[in-house]
Phi, psi and omega in degrees: 000322178298317180297318179300313179293322178299317179293334179276352185311306180298323180295316180294320177293324175303312181298312181297315180297322179296318182295331181263346183218246181216181185296328183285318175296316180299321178295315178299318179297318180296320178297311180300316180297319180293320179293314179299319178300316180295315178298319179297318177300315180296314185294327181268000178073018179281158181293133175255113183275162178303324180296327177295315179299313182297312181298317179299314180299313183294318181291322179292316182292306184284323175292319177298318177295322177301313182287318183295314182269355184050051183223115184287353180299326182295314181291331177289334176282339187306310180299322180295313180299316180298312180296318180292327174297313179300314179298318179295322178295318179297313181288313182298321178301319181284312185288320187262335184239356180067022182248128176269107185296320179298320178294322178296321181287322189246352188301332180285344182254336186229135178248116180218161176294153181308313180298329178290319176300319180296317178297319178298313181301311182287330178291323176292321177299317178296319177300314180296320179296314180292320179296320178297317179294320179297321176300316179299320179298311181294322184286323192236000184287340184087000180269352185228148176280169177298320179297320178294323177296316180300315178299319178296316181300316184279312187259320182294308180295325178294317179297317178299318179297315180295316179298316180296318180297320178295315178300319178296321180297318179296315179297317181296326180305331179282344188244353182291136178256147177249135177053034177078002179269150178303153183295335180289131179267153178282143176295143180290140177275138178272144180292000000 
């Protein structure tokens, strides 16, 4: 839970800054928070994961473009780019390198058959693709205000992620193997 909240730190500060100021101030705060978060990880010797590098790069590039051009379209694209990058990495890893990224991330903790890992990998890629598209709709369709987009970015996408993760956990529970044995249990013998 601490790691989850730590990873949300720049997003939460973005939200608070937006509520007290505007999208440009919120973007600057998010960039600073992401950089400080990264520096803190380095200074304390904690592991810097690939997701930290990707998130830092995307927020600095798209947030920086937002501030430089004074155009909020760049920051509105940021969640979509981030989600599509994650989805592309999942699909590309499997198709081009034969590596299931989800299995690499979770394989030491969960034992499942290969086809289940593939379904998990592609379902997360699909989730990221759809979430990215949904962000674009809310950001640019003209049906939502900037404030509604910020609320969706912070709470809507987070809620979708949590619901999807819970659904995945329930689904995975049916396929997890213990001690290398298939998930199907043998029927109990009656005396």
